[in-house]
ZADO-1210 file (C-alpha; in nm, 4 decimals, padded with zeros to 6 digits):
<atoms>
<atom x="14.6305" y="06.6510" z="02.7672" code="UNK" pos="1"/>
<atom x="14.6743" y="06.7605" z="03.1277" code="UNK" pos="2"/>
<atom x="14.5237" y="06.5550" z="03.4072" code="UNK" pos="3"/>
<atom x="14.2319" y="06.7148" z="03.5830" code="UNK" pos="4"/>
<atom x="14.2519" y="06.7603" z="03.9579" code="UNK" pos="5"/>
<atom x="13.9758" y="06.5890" z="04.1529" code="UNK" pos="6"/>
<atom x="13.8531" y="06.6204" z="04.5098" code="UNK" pos="7"/>
<atom x="13.7314" y="06.3629" z="04.7577" code="UNK" pos="8"/>
<atom x="13.6385" y="06.3574" z="05.1220" code="UNK" pos="9"/>
<atom x="13.8926" y="06.1868" z="05.3472" code="UNK" pos="10"/>
<atom x="13.7840" y="06.0521" z="05.6869" code="UNK" pos="11"/>
<atom x="14.0642" y="05.8585" z="05.8623" code="UNK" pos="12"/>
<atom x="13.9680" y="05.5687" z="06.0862" code="UNK" pos="13"/>
<atom x="14.0196" y="05.6276" z="06.4596" code="UNK" pos="14"/>
<atom x="14.1837" y="05.2834" z="06.4683" code="UNK" pos="15"/>
<atom x="14.2690" y="05.1408" z="06.1226" code="UNK" pos="16"/>
<atom x="14.2727" y="04.7896" z="06.2732" code="UNK" pos="17"/>
<atom x="13.9202" y="04.8247" z="06.4220" code="UNK" pos="18"/>
<atom x="13.6719" y="05.0082" z="06.1967" code="UNK" pos="19"/>
<atom x="13.3967" y="04.9661" z="06.4577" code="UNK" pos="20"/>
<atom x="13.5543" y="05.2554" z="06.6510" code="UNK" pos="21"/>
<atom x="13.4471" y="05.4897" z="06.3714" code="UNK" pos="22"/>
<atom x="13.6292" y="05.7622" z="06.1868" code="UNK" pos="23"/>
<atom x="13.7598" y="06.1142" z="06.2497" code="UNK" pos="24"/>
<atom x="13.5798" y="06.4117" z="06.1007" code="UNK" pos="25"/>
<atom x="13.7779" y="06.6068" z="05.8450" code="UNK" pos="26"/>
<atom x="13.6425" y="06.9342" z="05.7098" code="UNK" pos="27"/>
<atom x="13.8785" y="06.9606" z="05.4125" code="UNK" pos="28"/>
<atom x="13.8600" y="06.7555" z="05.0983" code="UNK" pos="29"/>
<atom x="14.1765" y="06.6109" z="04.9481" code="UNK" pos="30"/>
<atom x="14.2807" y="06.7225" z="04.5994" code="UNK" pos="31"/>
<atom x="14.4338" y="06.4448" z="04.3904" code="UNK" pos="32"/>
<atom x="14.5214" y="06.3327" z="04.0398" code="UNK" pos="33"/>
<atom x="14.3933" y="05.9975" z="03.9191" code="UNK" pos="34"/>
<atom x="14.7047" y="05.8264" z="03.7850" code="UNK" pos="35"/>
<atom x="14.5672" y="05.4855" z="03.6951" code="UNK" pos="36"/>
<atom x="14.3860" y="05.1714" z="03.8042" code="UNK" pos="37"/>
<atom x="14.5147" y="04.8625" z="03.9777" code="UNK" pos="38"/>
<atom x="14.4402" y="04.5079" z="03.8570" code="UNK" pos="39"/>
<atom x="14.2043" y="04.4860" z="04.1579" code="UNK" pos="40"/>
<atom x="14.0032" y="04.7772" z="04.0154" code="UNK" pos="41"/>
<atom x="14.1138" y="05.0430" z="04.2662" code="UNK" pos="42"/>
<atom x="14.1570" y="05.3991" z="04.1472" code="UNK" pos="43"/>
<atom x="14.5220" y="05.4999" z="04.2036" code="UNK" pos="44"/>
<atom x="14.5557" y="05.8588" z="04.3194" code="UNK" pos="45"/>
<atom x="14.8414" y="06.1004" z="04.3774" code="UNK" pos="46"/>
<atom x="14.7905" y="06.3485" z="04.6606" code="UNK" pos="47"/>
<atom x="14.8174" y="06.7107" z="04.5447" code="UNK" pos="48"/>
<atom x="14.6947" y="06.9290" z="04.8328" code="UNK" pos="49"/>
<atom x="14.4228" y="06.9899" z="05.0866" code="UNK" pos="50"/>
<atom x="14.1343" y="07.1895" z="04.9457" code="UNK" pos="51"/>
<atom x="14.0883" y="07.3858" z="05.2723" code="UNK" pos="52"/>
<atom x="14.4067" y="07.3355" z="05.4769" code="UNK" pos="53"/>
<atom x="14.2856" y="07.5629" z="05.7568" code="UNK" pos="54"/>
<atom x="13.9947" y="07.3209" z="05.8190" code="UNK" pos="55"/>
<atom x="14.1904" y="06.9991" z="05.7683" code="UNK" pos="56"/>
<atom x="14.2549" y="06.7295" z="06.0206" code="UNK" pos="57"/>
<atom x="14.6174" y="06.6963" z="06.1293" code="UNK" pos="58"/>
<atom x="14.6990" y="06.3688" z="05.9542" code="UNK" pos="59"/>
<atom x="14.9893" y="06.2188" z="05.7631" code="UNK" pos="60"/>
<atom x="14.8217" y="06.2143" z="05.4198" code="UNK" pos="61"/>
<atom x="14.9850" y="05.9569" z="05.1896" code="UNK" pos="62"/>
<atom x="15.1466" y="06.0726" z="04.8658" code="UNK" pos="63"/>
<atom x="14.9935" y="05.7760" z="04.6783" code="UNK" pos="64"/>
<atom x="14.6631" y="05.6193" z="04.7804" code="UNK" pos="65"/>
<atom x="14.3891" y="05.4069" z="04.6284" code="UNK" pos="66"/>
<atom x="14.0095" y="05.4427" z="04.6292" code="UNK" pos="67"/>
<atom x="13.7910" y="05.1323" z="04.6216" code="UNK" pos="68"/>
<atom x="13.4444" y="05.1100" z="04.4696" code="UNK" pos="69"/>
<atom x="13.3133" y="05.0746" z="04.8270" code="UNK" pos="70"/>
<atom x="13.4532" y="05.4165" z="04.9211" code="UNK" pos="71"/>
<atom x="13.7569" y="05.3030" z="05.1188" code="UNK" pos="72"/>
<atom x="14.0863" y="05.4898" z="05.0993" code="UNK" pos="73"/>
<atom x="14.3690" y="05.2379" z="05.0876" code="UNK" pos="74"/>
<atom x="14.7460" y="05.2354" z="05.0995" code="UNK" pos="75"/>
<atom x="14.9817" y="04.9571" z="04.9968" code="UNK" pos="76"/>
<atom x="15.1935" y="04.8291" z="05.2861" code="UNK" pos="77"/>
<atom x="15.5546" y="04.7049" z="05.2654" code="UNK" pos="78"/>
<atom x="15.4314" y="04.3517" z="05.1910" code="UNK" pos="79"/>
<atom x="15.2314" y="04.4790" z="04.8918" code="UNK" pos="80"/>
<atom x="14.8919" y="04.4306" z="05.0595" code="UNK" pos="81"/>
<atom x="14.6215" y="04.6976" z="05.0620" code="UNK" pos="82"/>
<atom x="14.5148" y="04.8447" z="05.3967" code="UNK" pos="83"/>
<atom x="14.2145" y="05.0719" z="05.4560" code="UNK" pos="84"/>
<atom x="14.3226" y="05.3913" z="05.6319" code="UNK" pos="85"/>
<atom x="14.0189" y="05.6112" z="05.5696" code="UNK" pos="86"/>
<atom x="13.6825" y="05.6314" z="05.4020" code="UNK" pos="87"/>
<atom x="13.5331" y="05.8709" z="05.1519" code="UNK" pos="88"/>
<atom x="13.1791" y="05.9519" z="05.0463" code="UNK" pos="89"/>
<atom x="13.2787" y="06.0258" z="04.6848" code="UNK" pos="90"/>
<atom x="13.3369" y="05.7049" z="04.4971" code="UNK" pos="91"/>
</atoms>
């Protein structure tokens, strides 16, 4: 059975180290495949494409990312720790 493509909003933080600075607006959703779940309960996603590339924010979208139940978009750093790089409103 083929995996179904899903879409989510993707709003990168202005400063990933300081979420109080807010996030950047992005007018294109990200298309992804859900490839699994982590032991922490995060949805593991594989980036496929931008739904509307002409409206998308210029950003280095990760090939693999994770979505938390709180609506955070995470990546795994070199030390194996999760870091929030963006937020979504579809979780």
